[in-house]
C-alpha positions, 0 to 999 in steps of 0.5 A: 698832395700836389698843389701850386703853392699859391696864396689861400687853399694851396698854402693851407693844404701844403702846410696841413700836409706837412704838419701831419707828416704827409708827402707834398709836391709844390709845382711852382710857376717861378724858377726854383730860386724865386719864392713866389708868392714871397710870403710863402718863402719859408713854406717853399723852403720847407717843401724843398727840404721835406717834400718835392718842389718842381719848376719847369723854368730855369734859375733866373727866369722872370715870372710871366703871368702865363706860367701859372696856368701852364703849370696846372697841366703838371699838377693835373698830370701828377694827381690821381684825384683833383678836389676843388672846394671853391672856384670861380669860372676863371680860376687856376683850380678850374683849369687844373680840374678841366685838364684832369677831366680831359686826362680821365683823372677823377675830379671831385667838386664841392657843390655850392649855391647857384648865386655864388661866384665862388661856387660857379666853377665847382657847379660847372665841373659837376655839370661837366662830369666831376663827382659831387663831393658832399661828404669828406668820407667819400675821398 
């Protein structure tokens, strides 16, 4: 499982993967000596010792806002499949999925209500060629 260790579903996915003795890779937008977000510090340490923690930034680097969308190309490149469960039209998940589509990776998106901002990204991905994920047995 590859993700960015962001707050929310990234945190949940890394934690669940580790709890079920799976392999997880966290591609972070900070240097390896910085825990970001800070509330994921223990999880970041756990991934570093039992999984793989990746950063393209040298120790001591200051965090910049563009680091996070930039790291998504690494996430997409390491992924065999990208699964998006919810995404706004402007989100890191959507950036990762679009990069994966551009690289001929399989992208699955959970369709959602057309009046929900949190479903707009998934619905656009499906419109752009992602596979609608309507049954988790399809993964």
